[in-house]
C-alpha positions in Angstrom: 86.1 -132.1 -29.0 82.4 -132.9 -29.2 81.6 -129.2 -28.5 83.9 -128.1 -31.2 82.4 -130.4 -33.7 78.9 -129.3 -32.8 79.8 -125.6 -33.2 81.3 -126.3 -36.6 78.2 -128.2 -37.7 76.0 -125.3 -36.5 78.1 -122.8 -38.5 77.9 -124.9 -41.6 74.2 -125.1 -41.4 73.9 -121.3 -40.9 76.0 -120.8 -44.0 73.9 -123.1 -46.0 70.7 -121.4 -45.0 72.1 -118.0 -45.9 73.2 -119.3 -49.3 69.7 -120.7 -49.9 68.1 -117.3 -49.0 70.4 -115.5 -51.5 69.5 -118.0 -54.2 65.8 -117.6 -53.6 66.1 -113.8 -53.7 68.0 -113.9 -56.9 65.4 -116.2 -58.5 62.6 -113.9 -57.3 64.3 -110.9 -58.9 64.8 -112.7 -62.2 61.1 -113.7 -62.3 60.0 -110.1 -61.5 62.3 -108.8 -64.3 60.9 -111.3 -66.8 57.4 -110.3 -65.9 58.2 -106.6 -66.4 59.7 -107.3 -69.8 56.7 -109.4 -70.8 54.3 -106.6 -69.7 56.1 -104.0 -71.9 58.3 -102.6 -69.1 61.9 -101.4 -69.4 64.7 -103.8 -69.4 67.8 -103.5 -67.3 69.9 -102.5 -70.3 67.4 -99.9 -71.2 67.5 -98.5 -67.7 71.3 -98.3 -68.0 71.0 -96.3 -71.2 68.6 -93.9 -69.6 70.9 -93.4 -66.7 73.7 -92.5 -69.1 71.4 -90.1 -71.0 70.5 -88.4 -67.8 74.1 -88.0 -66.8 74.9 -86.4 -70.2 72.0 -84.0 -69.7 73.3 -83.0 -66.3 76.7 -82.3 -67.8 75.2 -80.2 -70.5 73.2 -78.0 -68.1 74.5 -74.5 -67.9 74.6 -72.7 -64.5 72.2 -69.8 -64.1 74.1 -66.6 -63.8 73.2 -62.9 -63.9 74.7 -62.7 -67.4 72.6 -65.5 -69.1 69.4 -64.6 -67.2 69.5 -60.8 -67.6 66.4 -58.9 -68.6 66.3 -56.3 -71.3 64.0 -53.2 -71.3 62.5 -52.2 -74.6 62.3 -48.5 -73.7 66.1 -48.3 -73.3 67.2 -50.9 -76.0 65.4 -49.3 -78.9 67.9 -50.2 -81.6 70.6 -47.9 -82.8 70.5 -44.5 -81.1 70.8 -41.2 -82.9 74.3 -40.5 -84.2 76.3 -38.3 -81.9 77.9 -35.9 -84.3 80.6 -34.6 -82.0 81.6 -38.0 -80.8 81.7 -39.4 -84.3 84.0 -36.5 -85.4 86.3 -37.3 -82.5 86.4 -41.0 -83.2 87.2 -40.3 -86.9 90.1 -38.1 -85.9 88.7 -34.9 -87.3 88.8 -32.9 -84.1 90.8 -33.2 -80.8 88.8 -33.1 -77.6 89.8 -31.1 -74.5 88.6 -31.9 -71.0 88.1 -29.4 -68.2 88.3 -30.8 -64.6 86.8 -29.1 -61.6 85.4 -29.9 -58.2 82.0 -29.3 -56.5 81.0 -26.1 -54.7 81.9 -27.3 -51.3 85.4 -27.9 -50.0 87.1 -31.0 -51.6 89.4 -33.3 -49.8 93.0 -34.1 -50.6 92.1 -37.4 -52.3 89.8 -35.5 -54.7 92.8 -33.3 -55.9 95.0 -36.4 -56.1 92.4 -38.1 -58.3 92.1 -35.0 -60.5 95.9 -34.8 -60.8 96.0 -38.4 -62.0 93.2 -37.7 -64.5 95.2 -34.8 -65.9 98.0 -37.3 -66.9 95.5 -39.8 -68.3 93.5 -37.3 -70.5 95.7 -35.5 -73.0 95.4 -31.7 -73.1 93.2 -31.7 -70.0 93.1 -28.7 -67.6 92.0 -28.2 -64.0 90.4 -25.0 -62.8 88.9 -24.1 -59.4 85.1 -23.8 -59.5 84.6 -21.3 -56.7 81.0 -20.2 -56.4 80.2 -20.8 -60.1 77.0 -22.6 -61.0 76.9 -25.5 -63.5 75.7 -23.2 -66.3 78.6 -20.8 -65.6 81.1 -23.6 -65.6 79.8 -24.7 -69.0 80.0 -21.2 -70.3 83.6 -20.9 -69.1 84.5 -24.3 -70.8 82.8 -23.2 -74.0 84.7 -19.9 -74.1 88.0 -21.6 -73.3 87.6 -24.1 -76.2 86.9 -27.2 -74.1 84.6 -29.9 -75.4 83.8 -31.7 -72.1 83.6 -30.9 -68.4 84.1 -33.3 -65.5 82.8 -32.2 -62.1 84.1 -34.4 -59.2 81.7 -34.1 -56.3 82.6 -35.2 -52.7 80.7 -35.2 -49.4 81.5 -33.3 -46.3 84.0 -36.0 -45.1 85.8 -35.9 -48.5 84.4 -39.2 -49.8 83.8 -39.5 -53.5 80.1 -39.3 -54.4 79.3 -38.4 -58.0 81.0 -37.6 -61.3 79.1 -35.2 -63.5 80.0 -35.3 -67.2 78.8 -32.3 -69.2 79.1 -31.5 -72.9 80.3 -28.0 -73.5 79.2 -28.2 -77.2 75.8 -29.9 -76.5 73.2 -29.7 -73.7 73.9 -33.2 -72.4 74.6 -34.1 -68.8 75.7 -37.6 -67.6 75.6 -38.3 -63.9 77.7 -41.2 -62.6 78.2 -42.6 -59.1 82.0 -42.6 -58.4 83.4 -45.4 -56.3 86.5 -47.6 -55.8 88.9 -44.8 -56.5 92.6 -45.8 -56.2 95.1 -43.0 -56.9 98.5 -43.5 -58.4 100.3 -43.0 -55.1 98.4 -45.9 -53.6 99.5 -48.4 -56.2 102.5 -50.7 -56.0 104.9 -51.0 -58.9 103.3 -48.2 -60.7 104.7 -46.5 -63.8 104.9 -42.9 -65.0 102.7 -42.1 -68.0 104.2 -40.4 -71.0 102.9 -37.6 -73.2 101.7 -39.9 -75.9 98.0 -40.3 -76.7 96.7 -43.6 -75.3 94.8 -46.3 -77.1 91.1 -46.8 -76.0 89.6 -50.2 -75.6 85.9 -50.6 -74.7 83.9 -53.7 -74.3 80.6 -55.3 -73.1 78.3 -52.4 -74.0 75.3 -54.3 -75.4 72.2 -52.1 -75.5 71.5 -48.9 -77.4 72.0 -46.9 -74.2 75.3 -48.7 -73.5 76.6 -48.0 -77.0 75.7 -44.3 -76.6 77.6 -44.1 -73.2 80.6 -46.0 -74.7 80.8 -43.5 -77.5 80.6 -40.5 -75.2 83.4 -41.9 -72.9 85.6 -42.9 -75.8 85.3 -39.4 -77.3 87.1 -38.0 -74.3 90.4 -39.2 -75.8 91.9 -38.2 -79.1 91.9 -40.7 -82.0 94.3 -39.1 -84.4 96.8 -41.3 -86.2 98.3 -44.5 -85.0 98.6 -44.7 -81.2 102.1 -44.7 -79.9 103.7 -44.9 -76.5 102.3 -48.4 -75.7 99.7 -46.8 -73.4 96.1 -48.1 -73.3 92.9 -47.1 -71.5 90.4 -49.9 -70.8 86.7 -49.0 -70.4 84.8 -52.2 -69.5 81.2 -52.6 -68.6 80.2 -55.4 -66.2 76.6 -55.4 -64.8 76.2 -51.7 -65.5 79.4 -50.9 -63.6 82.0 -49.1 -65.8 85.6 -49.9 -64.9 88.4 -47.5 -65.9 92.0 -48.8 -66.1 95.2 -47.2 -67.4 98.1 -49.5 -68.4 101.2 -49.6 -70.4 102.5 -52.6 -72.5 106.0 -53.8 -71.5 107.9 -56.1 -73.9 110.8 -58.2 -72.7 113.0 -60.4 -74.9 114.5 -63.4 -73.3 117.2 -65.7 -74.7 117.6 -69.4 -73.8 120.4 -70.8 -75.8 119.3 -70.4 -79.5 115.6 -69.7 -78.7 114.5 -66.1 -78.4 111.1 -65.4 -76.8 109.2 -62.2 -76.4 107.1 -61.8 -73.3 104.4 -59.1 -72.7 103.0 -57.8 -69.5 101.0 -54.8 -68.3 102.1 -52.1 -65.9 99.4 -50.0 -64.3 99.8 -46.3 -64.5 96.6 -45.2 -62.6 94.2 -43.9 -61.6 91.7 -46.8 -61.1 88.0 -46.0 -60.5 84.5 -47.3 -61.2 81.4 -45.5 -62.6 77.7 -46.4 -62.2 75.3 -44.5 -64.5 72.6 -42.7 -62.4 70.8 -40.4 -64.8 71.1 -38.8 -68.3 69.7 -35.5 -69.2 69.0 -34.1 -72.7 69.9 -37.1 -75.0 68.9 -36.5 -78.7 66.9 -39.4 -80.2 66.5 -40.4 -83.9 63.3 -38.4 -84.3 64.9 -35.1 -83.2 63.4 -35.1 -79.7 65.2 -35.2 -76.3 64.8 -37.8 -73.6 65.6 -37.9 -69.9 66.3 -41.1 -68.1 66.2 -40.7 -64.3 67.7 -43.0 -61.7 64.6 -45.1 -61.2 64.6 -45.9 -64.9 68.2 -47.2 -64.8 67.8 -49.4 -61.6 64.8 -51.8 -61.8 66.0 -55.1 -60.4 68.8 -57.4 -59.7 68.6 -59.2 -63.1 68.0 -56.1 -65.1 70.8 -54.2 -66.8 70.6 -50.9 -68.7 73.9 -51.3 -70.6 
């Protein structure tokens, strides 16, 4: 029993000494805080307010992305470009464009012909013709004589992989070279639909610079803009970090009834094809002063945070 009492007494003394140390540390902190306040320091309440302000600033900070840190080039973003007479006439509905599709000089693979067949369904009144041994100038002369306004040349490599897409104006000496990638033909899509003979509606977005607006106008002028679009078909041309995405969809409306409530639901059905373009070079673009300018590939790719369109 004596040992138990001694042990309890020792534990009580240890607890008292710990409590005394806590009290002494608390008094020391209070004295230091009073000294700081007297010397013009920051009080504890003020420190709490600062902490809240810093937390609010952290919440308001915006993450750095390629979109909000992009760099513009003054030589390509020079304000409004010269008016494209032919494209403006097409967009106003005065004339109807016609597109001629062909391949490169070398042998093209099966996927190239499948892609061209899908483009024939997407572009109204478009025609495909074999190129043979004709040069680019001869292809343009044939298109001009046949009443075509634009020419698309789908170029592939030896293995049949897509390389470039050359867009030529038959009515003007302008050549646009794109890198063609991410091609998905209609046969490779699931739950695809069959396009109709109606003219599609064209939606384009995210073309910010003068060069981008010029390219958007040229691509939109490949489709007719006469009258009100019918058929519920829409072509989307979207620019994202200088990559131009082409999509071809159809609106589908479904009416559902739940008791007395009637709701209308809308969804998109992809018709195909699906592909991506990357602008490489532009040759013979008229400027506002009547001259012509050529932008090579090195002028359109200058860095990771630099976008031409």
